C-alpha positions in Angstrom: -81.6 10.2 -117.0 -84.5 9.7 -114.7 -85.7 9.3 -111.2 -83.4 7.9 -108.4 -85.3 7.9 -105.3 -84.3 5.7 -102.5 -81.1 3.7 -100.7 -79.0 0.4 -99.6 -75.7 -1.8 -99.7 -73.5 -4.8 -101.9 -72.6 -8.1 -104.3 -69.6 -9.7 -105.9 -69.5 -11.3 -109.2 -67.0 -10.5 -111.5 -66.1 -9.4 -114.7 -62.9 -10.0 -116.4 -61.7 -7.1 -118.5 -63.4 -7.3 -121.9 -63.6 -4.5 -124.4 -67.3 -4.8 -125.1 -69.8 -6.5 -122.9 -72.8 -6.1 -125.1 -73.8 -9.1 -127.3 -73.7 -8.6 -131.0 -77.5 -8.4 -131.3 -77.7 -5.6 -128.7 -75.3 -3.5 -130.6 -77.2 -4.0 -133.9 -80.5 -3.1 -132.1 -78.8 0.0 -130.7 -77.6 1.2 -134.1 -81.1 0.7 -135.6 -82.7 2.6 -132.7 -80.3 5.5 -133.0 -80.7 5.8 -136.8 -84.5 5.7 -136.5 -84.8 8.1 -133.6 -82.9 10.9 -135.2 -85.2 11.5 -138.3 -88.3 11.5 -136.0 -86.8 14.2 -133.8 -85.9 16.6 -136.6 -88.8 16.4 -139.0 -89.7 20.1 -138.4 -86.2 21.6 -138.7 -87.0 23.7 -141.8 -88.8 26.3 -139.8 -85.8 27.4 -137.9 -83.3 30.1 -138.8 -79.8 29.2 -139.9 -76.9 29.1 -137.6 -73.6 27.2 -137.5 -73.4 23.9 -135.7 -70.2 22.3 -134.4 -70.0 18.6 -133.5 -68.6 17.5 -130.2 -67.3 20.7 -129.0 -64.8 20.2 -126.1 -63.4 23.1 -124.2 -59.8 22.7 -123.0 -58.7 25.4 -120.6 -55.1 26.1 -120.0 -53.5 28.4 -117.5 -54.5 32.0 -118.2 -57.5 31.1 -120.4 -60.8 32.1 -118.8 -63.0 29.3 -117.6 -66.1 31.4 -117.9 -65.9 31.3 -121.7 -65.8 27.5 -122.0 -68.8 25.3 -122.7 -70.1 23.5 -119.6 -72.6 20.8 -120.6 -73.5 19.9 -117.0 -75.3 23.2 -116.3 -77.6 23.0 -119.3 -78.5 20.8 -122.3 -77.9 23.8 -124.5 -74.1 23.6 -124.2 -74.0 27.1 -122.8 -70.8 28.7 -121.5 -70.4 29.2 -117.8 -71.0 32.9 -118.3 -74.3 32.4 -120.0 -75.6 29.8 -117.5 -77.7 31.2 -114.7 -76.2 28.9 -112.1 -73.0 28.1 -110.3 -70.9 25.9 -112.5 -67.3 24.9 -112.3 -64.8 22.9 -114.4 -61.7 21.1 -113.2 -59.6 20.5 -116.3 -57.2 17.8 -117.2 -54.3 20.2 -116.8 -55.4 21.0 -113.2 -55.8 17.3 -112.4 -52.3 16.6 -113.5 -50.9 19.6 -111.7 -52.5 18.7 -108.4 -51.7 15.0 -108.6 -54.9 13.7 -107.2 -55.2 10.0 -108.3 -58.4 9.5 -106.2 -61.4 10.9 -108.0 -63.1 11.9 -104.7 -59.9 13.9 -103.7 -60.1 15.7 -107.0 -63.8 16.5 -106.7 -63.4 17.9 -103.2 -61.1 20.6 -104.5 -64.2 22.1 -106.1 -66.1 24.9 -104.3 -68.0 23.9 -101.2 -67.8 20.1 -101.9 -66.7 17.7 -99.0 -66.5 14.0 -98.8 -68.2 11.7 -96.2 -67.3 8.5 -98.1 -66.7 5.2 -96.4 -66.8 1.6 -97.7 -70.5 1.3 -96.8 -71.5 3.9 -99.4 -68.8 2.9 -102.0 -66.8 5.9 -101.0 -68.8 8.2 -103.1 -71.0 10.1 -100.6 -70.6 13.9 -100.9 -71.8 17.1 -99.2 -72.8 20.3 -101.0 -74.8 23.4 -100.0 -75.8 21.8 -96.7 -77.1 18.6 -98.1 -75.4 15.2 -97.9 -75.2 11.7 -99.3 -75.8 10.1 -102.6 -79.6 11.0 -102.6 -78.8 14.7 -102.5 -75.5 15.2 -104.3 -75.6 13.3 -107.6 -72.6 11.7 -109.5 -72.7 11.2 -113.3 -70.3 9.5 -115.6 -70.2 11.3 -119.0 -73.7 12.6 -118.3 -75.2 9.3 -117.5 -76.7 8.6 -114.2 -76.8 5.3 -112.3 -80.0 5.1 -110.2 -80.6 3.7 -106.8 -78.1 1.6 -104.9 -75.6 2.8 -102.3 -73.7 5.3 -104.4 -71.6 5.2 -107.6 -68.4 3.2 -107.2 -67.1 3.9 -110.7 -65.0 5.7 -111.8 -62.7 5.9 -108.8 -59.4 7.2 -110.1 -58.5 10.2 -112.4 -56.2 8.6 -115.0 -58.9 8.1 -117.6 -60.7 11.4 -116.8 -60.6 14.4 -119.1 -62.4 16.9 -116.8 -64.8 17.2 -113.9 -67.9 19.5 -114.2 -69.8 20.6 -111.1 -73.2 22.2 -110.9 -74.0 23.5 -107.4 -77.6 23.7 -106.3 -80.8 21.8 -107.4 -80.6 20.1 -110.8 -83.8 18.1 -111.0 -84.8 20.0 -114.1 -81.8 18.4 -116.0 -81.2 15.1 -114.3 -84.3 14.2 -112.2 -84.6 13.9 -108.5 -81.8 13.4 -106.1 -79.6 16.5 -106.9 -80.8 19.2 -104.5 -77.3 19.9 -103.3 -75.6 19.6 -106.7 -74.3 17.4 -109.5 -70.8 16.2 -110.3 -70.3 15.0 -113.9 -67.1 13.1 -114.5 -66.1 13.3 -118.2 -63.7 10.6 -119.5 -61.0 11.0 -122.1 -62.4 10.6 -125.6 -61.1 9.9 -129.2 -59.6 12.9 -130.9 -58.8 13.8 -134.5 -55.1 14.5 -133.8 -52.1 12.3 -134.4 -51.8 9.2 -132.2 -50.1 9.9 -128.9 -49.1 7.5 -126.2 -48.5 8.2 -122.5 -47.1 6.0 -119.7 -46.9 7.0 -116.0 -45.3 5.2 -113.0 -45.5 6.3 -109.3 -43.9 5.0 -106.1 -44.3 6.5 -102.7 -44.6 6.0 -99.0 -47.2 3.7 -97.4 -46.5 1.1 -100.1 -47.8 3.3 -102.9 -47.2 2.0 -106.4 -49.1 2.7 -109.5 -48.7 2.2 -113.3 -50.8 3.6 -116.1 -50.9 3.7 -119.8 -53.0 5.7 -122.3 -53.2 6.0 -126.1 -55.4 7.9 -128.5 -55.7 9.7 -131.8 -56.9 9.3 -135.4 -56.5 6.0 -137.2 -57.5 7.5 -140.5 -59.9 10.1 -141.9 -63.0 8.4 -140.3 -61.8 6.3 -137.4 -60.3 7.4 -134.1 -59.8 5.8 -130.7 -59.0 6.2 -127.0 -57.6 3.5 -124.7 -56.6 3.9 -121.0 -55.6 1.3 -118.3 -54.3 1.8 -114.8 -53.4 -0.1 -111.7 -53.0 1.4 -108.2 -52.0 -0.2 -104.9 -51.3 1.0 -101.4 -50.7 -0.3 -97.9 -52.9 2.4 -96.4 -52.6 4.6 -93.4 -54.1 2.2 -90.8 -53.3 -1.3 -89.7 -54.2 -3.8 -92.4 -55.2 -0.9 -94.6 -54.1 -2.3 -98.0 -56.1 -1.4 -101.0 -56.0 -1.8 -104.8 -57.9 -0.9 -107.9 -57.7 -1.5 -111.6 -59.5 0.2 -114.4 -59.7 -0.1 -118.2 -61.6 2.2 -120.6 -61.8 2.3 -124.4 -63.7 4.1 -127.1 -63.9 3.8 -130.8 -65.4 6.7 -132.9 -66.6 6.5 -136.5 -67.1 9.8 -138.3 -69.4 8.5 -141.0 -69.8 12.0 -142.5 -68.8 15.4 -141.2 -72.3 15.7 -139.8 -72.8 12.2 -138.4 -70.7 10.1 -136.0 -71.0 7.0 -133.8 -69.0 6.2 -130.7 -68.9 2.8 -128.9 -67.2 2.9 -125.5 -66.7 0.6 -122.6 -65.2 1.1 -119.2 -64.6 -1.4 -116.5 -63.1 -1.3 -113.0 -62.4 -3.5 -110.0 -61.9 -1.8 -106.6 -60.8 -3.3 -103.3 -60.8 -0.4 -100.8 -59.4 -0.4 -97.3 -61.4 -2.7 -95.0 -61.6 0.0 -92.4 -64.8 1.3 -90.7 -63.5 3.9 -88.3 -62.1 4.3 -84.8 -64.5 4.5 -81.8 -64.4 7.3 -79.2 -63.0 6.2 -75.8 -64.8 7.9 -72.9 -66.2 10.5 -75.4 -62.9 11.5 -77.0 -60.5 10.2 -79.7 -57.4 8.6 -78.2 -54.3 9.4 -80.4 -52.8 6.0 -79.4 -55.5 4.1 -81.4 -55.6 6.5 -84.3 -54.2 3.8 -86.7 -55.9 0.8 -85.3 -58.1 -1.3 -87.4 -60.8 -3.3 -85.5 -62.1 -5.3 -88.5 -61.7 -9.1 -88.7 -58.7 -10.6 -90.4 -60.6 -12.2 -93.2 -62.7 -9.1 -94.0 -63.4 -8.5 -97.7 -64.8 -5.6 -99.8 -64.9 -5.6 -103.6 -66.7 -3.5 -106.2 -66.9 -4.4 -109.8 -68.4 -2.1 -112.4 -69.1 -2.1 -116.1 -70.3 0.8 -118.3 -71.0 0.2 -122.0 -72.4 2.9 -124.3 -73.3 3.5 -127.9 -73.7 7.2 -128.7 -74.4 9.1 -131.8 -74.5 12.8 -132.8 -76.1 14.0 -136.0 -76.5 17.5 -137.6 -79.1 17.0 -140.4 -79.0 20.8 -140.9 -76.9 23.7 -139.8 -79.6 24.6 -137.3 -80.2 21.3 -135.5 -78.3 18.7 -133.6 -79.6 15.3 -132.5 -77.8 13.3 -129.7 -78.7 9.8 -128.6 -77.1 7.4 -126.2 -77.9 3.8 -125.5 -76.2 2.4 -122.4 -75.9 -0.6 -120.1 -74.4 -0.4 -116.5 -73.6 -3.4 -114.3 -72.4 -3.2 -110.7 -71.5 -6.1 -108.4 -70.6 -5.2 -104.8 -69.6 -7.4 -101.9 -69.0 -6.7 -98.2 -68.0 -9.1 -95.4 -66.9 -7.3 -92.2 -67.4 -6.6 -88.5 -68.6 -3.0 -88.9 -69.8 -1.6 -85.5 -67.3 -0.8 -82.8 -68.2 0.6 -79.3 -66.0 1.2 -76.3 -67.2 -0.6 -73.2 -66.2 1.5 -70.2 -66.9 -1.5 -67.8 -64.5 -3.9 -69.5 -62.1 -1.4 -71.1 -62.5 -3.3 -74.4 -64.0 -2.5 -77.9 -67.2 -4.5 -78.4 -67.5 -5.5 -82.1 -70.9 -6.3 -83.6 -72.9 -6.2 -86.8 -71.0 -9.0 -88.6 -72.3 -8.1 -92.0 -72.1 -10.0 -95.3 -73.8 -8.2 -98.2 -74.0 -8.8 -101.9 -75.5 -6.4 -104.5 -76.1 -7.3 -108.1 -77.4 -4.2 -110.0 -78.0 -3.6 -113.7 -79.4 -0.7 -115.7 -80.2 -0.3 -119.4 -81.5 2.8 -120.9 -81.5 5.5 -123.5 -81.2 9.3 -123.5 -82.1 11.3 -126.6 -82.3 15.1 -127.1 -82.7 17.5 -130.0 -81.4 21.0 -130.0 -82.6 23.7 -132.3 -80.8 27.0 -132.9 -83.2 29.6 -134.4 -85.2 32.7 -133.7 -88.4 33.7 -131.9 -90.0 37.1 -132.4 -87.0 38.1 -134.4 -84.5 37.3 -131.5 -82.0 34.4 -131.2 -83.6 31.4 -129.5 -82.3 27.9 -128.5 -84.6 25.0 -127.7 -83.7 21.5 -126.5 -86.3 18.7 -126.0 -85.8 15.1 -125.2 -86.5 12.0 -123.2 -84.9 9.4 -120.9 -86.0 5.9 -120.2 -84.3 3.0 -118.4 -85.0 -0.3 -116.7 -83.1 -1.2 -113.6 -82.8 -4.3 -111.5 -81.3 -4.7 -108.0 -80.9 -7.9 -106.0 -79.9 -7.7 -102.4 -78.2 -10.7 -100.6 -77.3 -10.6 -96.9 -77.2 -12.3 -93.5 -79.5 -9.7 -91.8 -76.5 -7.8 -90.2 -76.2 -9.9 -87.0 -73.5 -11.6 -85.1 -70.4 -10.6 -83.1 -66.7 -11.1 -83.6 -66.0 -10.6 -79.9 -64.4 -7.9 -77.9 -60.8 -6.7 -78.5 -58.1 -4.7 -76.7 -58.3 -1.1 -78.0 -54.5 -0.8 -78.2 -53.5 -4.3 -79.3 -56.5 -5.8 -81.0 -56.5 -9.5 -82.1 -58.6 -9.3 -85.2 -60.1 -12.8 -85.2 -62.3 -14.1 -88.0 -65.7 -13.5 -89.4 -68.6 -15.7 -88.3 -72.4 -15.6 -88.5 -75.1 -18.1 -87.8 -77.5 -16.3 -90.2 -77.4 -17.7 -93.8 -76.2 -15.5 -96.6 -79.1 -15.7 -99.0 -80.9 -13.5 -101.5 -83.5 -11.4 -99.6 -85.3 -9.2 -102.1 -85.2 -7.9 -105.7 -86.3 -4.5 -106.8 -87.2 -3.7 -110.4 -87.9 -0.2 -111.7 -89.1 1.1 -115.1 -88.5 4.9 -115.4 -89.0 7.5 -118.0 -88.7 11.3 -118.2 -89.6 14.1 -120.6 -87.7 17.4 -120.6 -87.4 20.7 -122.3 -85.2 23.7 -122.1 -85.2 27.1 -123.8 -82.9 30.1 -124.0 -84.3 33.3 -125.4 -82.2 36.5 -125.9 -84.5 39.4 -125.0 -81.7 41.9 -126.0 -78.1 41.6 -126.9 -77.3 41.7 -123.2 -80.3 40.1 -121.5 -81.2 36.4 -121.8 -83.7 34.1 -120.1 -83.3 30.4 -119.6 -86.2 28.2 -118.6 -86.6 24.4 -118.3 -88.9 21.7 -117.0 -88.7 17.9 -116.5 -91.3 15.3 -115.7 -90.1 12.0 -114.2 -92.1 8.8 -113.6 -91.0 5.5 -112.0 -92.8 2.2 -111.4 -91.2 0.1 -108.7 -91.9 -3.4 -107.7 -90.3 -5.4 -104.9 -90.1 -9.2 -104.7 -89.6 -10.8 -101.4 -87.2 -13.7 -102.3 -87.4 -15.4 -98.9 -91.2 -15.6 -98.9 -91.5 -15.9 -102.6 -94.1 -13.2 -102.9 -94.4 -9.6 -104.0 -93.7 -7.2 -101.1 -95.2 -4.1 -102.7 -95.6 -2.0 -105.9 -95.4 1.8 -106.0 -95.3 4.5 -108.6 -93.7 7.9 -108.2 -94.0 11.1 -110.3 -92.4 14.5 -110.1 -92.1 17.7 -112.1 -89.1 20.0 -111.6 -88.5 23.4 -113.1 -86.0 26.2 -113.4 -86.3 29.8 -114.4 -83.1 32.0 -114.7 -81.9 35.1 -116.3 -78.5 36.5 -117.2 -77.8 40.2 -117.8 -74.4 41.3 -119.3 -73.3 44.7 -118.0 -70.5 44.4 -120.5 -68.6 41.7 -122.3 -66.7 40.9 -119.2 -69.2 41.3 -116.4 -72.6 39.7 -116.0 -75.3 39.3 -113.3 -77.7 36.3 -113.0 -80.6 35.2 -110.9 -82.4 31.8 -110.7 -85.3 30.1 -109.1 -85.8 26.3 -109.2 -87.8 23.4 -107.8 -86.2 20.0 -107.1 -87.0 16.7 -105.6 -85.0 14.6 -103.2 -85.7 11.0 -102.4 -86.2 9.6 -98.9 -83.7 6.8 -99.7 -82.2 5.1 -102.8 -85.0 3.8 -105.1 -83.6 0.4 -105.7 -83.1 -0.1 -101.9 -86.5 1.3 -101.0 -88.0 -0.6 -98.0 -91.6 -1.4 -97.4 -91.7 1.1 -94.5 -90.4 3.9 -96.7 -92.5 3.0 -99.7 -95.5 4.9 -98.2 -93.7 8.2 -98.3 -93.5 10.6 -101.2 -90.3 12.3 -102.5 -89.2 15.4 -100.6 -89.2 18.7 -102.5 -87.0 21.7 -102.3 -86.9 25.2 -103.7 -83.8 27.4 -104.3 -83.3 31.1 -105.1 -79.8 32.1 -106.2 -78.2 35.3 -107.4 -74.7 35.9 -108.5 -72.1 37.8 -110.5 -69.4 36.5 -112.9 -66.5 38.6 -114.3 -63.5 38.2 -116.5 -60.6 40.7 -116.0 -57.1 41.4 -117.1 -57.9 40.8 -120.7 -59.0 37.2 -120.0 -56.1 36.4 -117.6 -58.4 36.1 -114.6 -62.0 35.7 -113.6 -64.1 35.6 -110.4 -67.6 34.6 -109.4 -69.7 35.2 -106.4 -73.1 33.5 -105.6 -75.6 33.7 -102.8 -78.4 31.2 -102.4 -81.2 30.0 -100.2 -82.6 26.4 -100.3 -85.6 25.0 -98.4 -86.3 21.3 -98.3 -89.7 20.0 -97.2 -91.3 16.7 -96.4 -88.5 15.3 -94.2 -89.1 12.1 -92.4 -89.6 12.9 -88.7 -90.9 11.2 -85.6 -94.6 11.4 -84.8 -94.9 13.5 -81.6 -97.9 11.4 -80.6 -96.1 8.1 -81.2 -92.3 8.2 -81.4 -92.3 4.7 -82.8 -93.9 6.0 -86.0 -92.6 8.4 -88.7 -94.5 11.1 -90.4 -93.4 13.3 -93.4 -93.7 16.9 -92.3 -90.2 18.1 -91.5 -88.2 20.9 -93.0 -84.6 22.0 -93.3 -82.9 24.9 -94.9 -79.5 26.2 -96.1 -78.3 29.7 -96.9 -74.8 30.5 -98.1 -72.3 32.5 -100.1 -69.7 31.0 -102.5 -66.9 32.5 -104.4 -64.1 31.5 -106.9 -61.0 33.3 -108.2 -58.7 32.2 -111.0 -55.9 34.4 -112.0 -52.7 34.3 -114.1 -50.6 36.7 -112.1 -47.8 36.5 -114.7 -46.5 34.1 -117.3 -45.0 32.0 -114.6 -47.5 32.3 -111.8 -51.1 31.0 -111.6 -53.5 31.1 -108.6 -56.9 29.4 -108.1 -59.0 29.8 -105.0 -62.5 29.2 -103.8 -64.6 29.4 -100.6 -68.0 28.5 -99.3 -69.8 29.8 -96.2 -73.2 28.4 -95.3 -75.7 28.1 -92.5 -77.7 24.9 -92.6 -80.5 24.2 -90.0 -83.3 21.9 -89.2 -86.4 24.0 -89.1 -88.8 21.2 -88.2 -87.3 17.9 -87.2 -87.5 15.4 -84.3 -85.8 12.2 -83.5 -86.5 9.5 -80.9 -84.3 9.5 -77.8 -85.2 6.7 -75.4 -88.6 6.3 -77.0 -89.3 10.0 -76.7 -89.6 12.5 -79.6 -86.9 15.2 -79.1 -87.0 18.3 -81.3 -83.8 19.2 -83.2 -85.1 22.5 -84.5 -82.3 25.0 -85.0 -79.6 22.4 -85.0 -77.1 21.8 -87.8 -77.5 18.5 -89.8 -74.7 16.0 -89.5 -71.6 16.1 -91.7 -72.3 19.7 -92.9 -69.2 22.0 -92.6 -70.2 25.7 -92.5 -66.8 26.8 -94.0 -64.9 25.2 -96.8 -62.0 26.7 -98.8 -59.3 25.7 -101.3 -56.2 27.4 -102.7 -53.8 26.2 -105.3 -50.9 28.1 -106.8 -48.1 27.3 -109.3 -44.8 29.1 -110.0 -42.5 28.2 -112.9 -39.3 29.1 -111.1 -37.1 28.5 -114.1 -38.2 27.1 -117.6 -37.8 23.5 -116.5 -38.8 23.6 -112.9 -42.3 24.3 -111.5 -43.2 24.7 -107.8 -46.9 24.3 -106.8 -48.9 23.8 -103.7 -52.3 24.1 -102.2 -54.3 24.4 -99.0 -57.6 22.6 -98.2 -59.7 23.8 -95.2 -62.9 22.0 -93.9 -64.7 23.6 -91.0 -66.1 21.7 -88.0 -69.0 19.4 -88.5 -71.4 17.7 -86.1 -71.5 13.9 -85.7 -75.0 13.8 -84.2 -78.3 15.7 -84.6 -78.1 16.9 -81.0 -74.9 18.8 -82.0 -73.1 17.5 -78.9 -70.3 15.7 -80.8 -68.1 17.8 -83.1 -65.7 16.6 -85.8 -62.9 19.3 -85.5 -62.0 21.7 -88.4 -58.8 20.9 -90.2 -56.5 22.3 -92.9 -54.1 20.2 -95.0 -51.2 21.4 -97.1 -49.9 19.8 -100.4 -46.7 20.6 -102.3 -45.2 19.5 -105.6 -42.0 20.1 -107.5 -41.9 19.2 -111.2 -38.9 18.8 -113.4 -39.4 18.9 -117.2 -36.4 16.7 -118.2 -37.4 16.8 -121.9 -40.4 17.9 -123.9 -41.8 14.4 -123.4 -40.6 13.5 -119.9 -41.4 14.9 -116.5 -40.5 13.9 -112.9 -42.7 15.1 -110.1 -42.1 14.9 -106.4 -45.3 15.4 -104.4 -46.1 15.7 -100.7 -49.7 15.4 -99.5 -50.7 16.6 -96.1 -47.1 17.5 -95.6 -47.5 18.7 -92.0 -49.2 15.4 -91.1 -52.4 17.0 -89.9 -54.5 14.6 -87.9 -58.2 14.9 -88.8 -61.5 13.0 -89.1 -63.5 12.9 -92.3 -66.9 11.5 -91.2 -68.6 9.2 -88.7 -70.1 5.7 -89.5 -72.6 3.3 -88.1 -72.8 5.2 -84.8 -72.0 8.9 -84.1 -69.0 7.7 -81.9 -67.2 5.8 -84.7 -65.1 8.2 -86.7 -63.0 7.8 -89.8 -59.3 8.9 -89.6 -58.1 11.0 -92.5 -54.9 10.2 -94.4 -51.7 11.5 -92.9 -48.5 12.6 -94.7 -47.8 10.8 -98.0 -44.8 11.4 -100.4 -44.8 10.2 -104.0 -42.4 10.3 -107.0 -44.0 10.2 -110.5 -42.5 9.7 -113.9 -44.6 10.6 -116.9 -43.5 10.1 -120.5 -45.3 10.8 -123.7 -44.4 9.3 -127.1 
């Protein structure tokens, strides 16, 4: 992957569901590239000591099996176990996804330690918060290890049906994935072809609020060399606010060819269409939220939001010797996003009405084509075991922005009985600018075992991006700019025994001032922000592998924030600083053959150390204040109890502490705790029925603010679902 840097918003163009979107000549070129790249990367393999290599190792953790022993690719390119990685890494398995019943990918992600959502339609619903840092430029989302640069967030995938597992790396990860991951990385791993017999699965769900969903999946070995995976799903809901209907469809497929035991190719394609709720929050009335308008939707009647995404990938893995593995991936990503809404709502105390403004029509057309290749050597150095991984990323991305300049009004409406009206704007909806970026990165990572108990992991990555912006209205080039950054990480793990280990890590990361492909002329003059983290922790497995716990403490400082010039509040300078310090813990324990408990918590203190903003044209210091949308306490608990052989009762709690909606810290989004319950009946070996209740006590809460700090998003209330799952 490479550099992301800087931000924006949408387009709509379509894409009917086709299995492969690449033309035949592109696939042929990809195969040729992969076959040629591998020999070049392994020419010196003979100097390395012998060790066994296993292709495509996938760790599947069931209840009672320790997560610390499984391989977590997101924390390192060396495929280290969680125990051997000097960082906070966490895996949500397929088994856990099915038990908890989260069909929304964001809902599933936020059950991980310290991760909260501040998603809304304007950021494609993907914005997250981790370790005191927020939004898509600070918490990165990957799809099967591939990163989509720039734009307003990653809108695909959005449901969990086709997902095998979710891997989370907390803390800066620029050394692995480039800038834009100072808070952490979430890697969503799809289901893949397997060598087992063909198995099919169908699932149907009905529920309150018009919930209805249908999904089908199939996969397995066709013969000794060929295997496949295919998944399709459709999900619809009436939503929890007026005119809150939504729908999404997704299809994914993969075909794998094991040419030899040491060489395989996999062609995969995934595509989705999402129509989220056309809801942009509820305004405060006289400074407070009025329960009587909690479910009101102030958008126009003909509002529209649509995201269409396509991911195509050709990947290969080759083990030319028992001491070396070569992996290469050629990919193409396409995203079309479209918005047409009245997005800003403010209560007018004089009239008693809601004033609606910012009639916004936006289209985004984004493409990205690139390659990631790495080579891993298993050998020895100075007579001790040593692993080395080296590689490169390169990609070319294009982004066209079409809009109406965000002006226009849809009129005022009664807060309690709003007449939605219709969208109108006197400003033409035309292409405004196009950004093109060429990016490349070089990276290396090494793990050296000093003793049987003590290992050191070090890595570095250099990123470079060349950006040009074309003003499509004026027909001229707006600006050109190049960015470079070098990140590094140095960590160590010491095993006190086979079950207990200590680790420490120091790292440097980069964080963009906005999304690269949305970078404005004003922001193009600024450099990327930088951050440093120091982290220590402990990891332990106990009860003969039936349980494990982790504890981590960290400190992150981010420099070069954009702040107001004290001498001229109309101008910005890059001198600010913010910091975050915290403690995180996890516990997974199989209490008995019938009882499993998983829990996590995060406590943090995030502060502006040097930051000002303009208030009435005057620069006002926010030093010491907490950044917006950062909860200082987050916790999750999930437990399951097999009451009798065919019946399982499970449930969980989710707690999010208070957050601030403004930098002045005068507006607070209250803390909340929601409760989920599920009862599953295993009717036969192949068939299950599950009754689920989400937020069963109907807790009223707010997830984030939007547009203004007085426009808050209402969280979902109580929802009940019945699901039938059958395998054959």
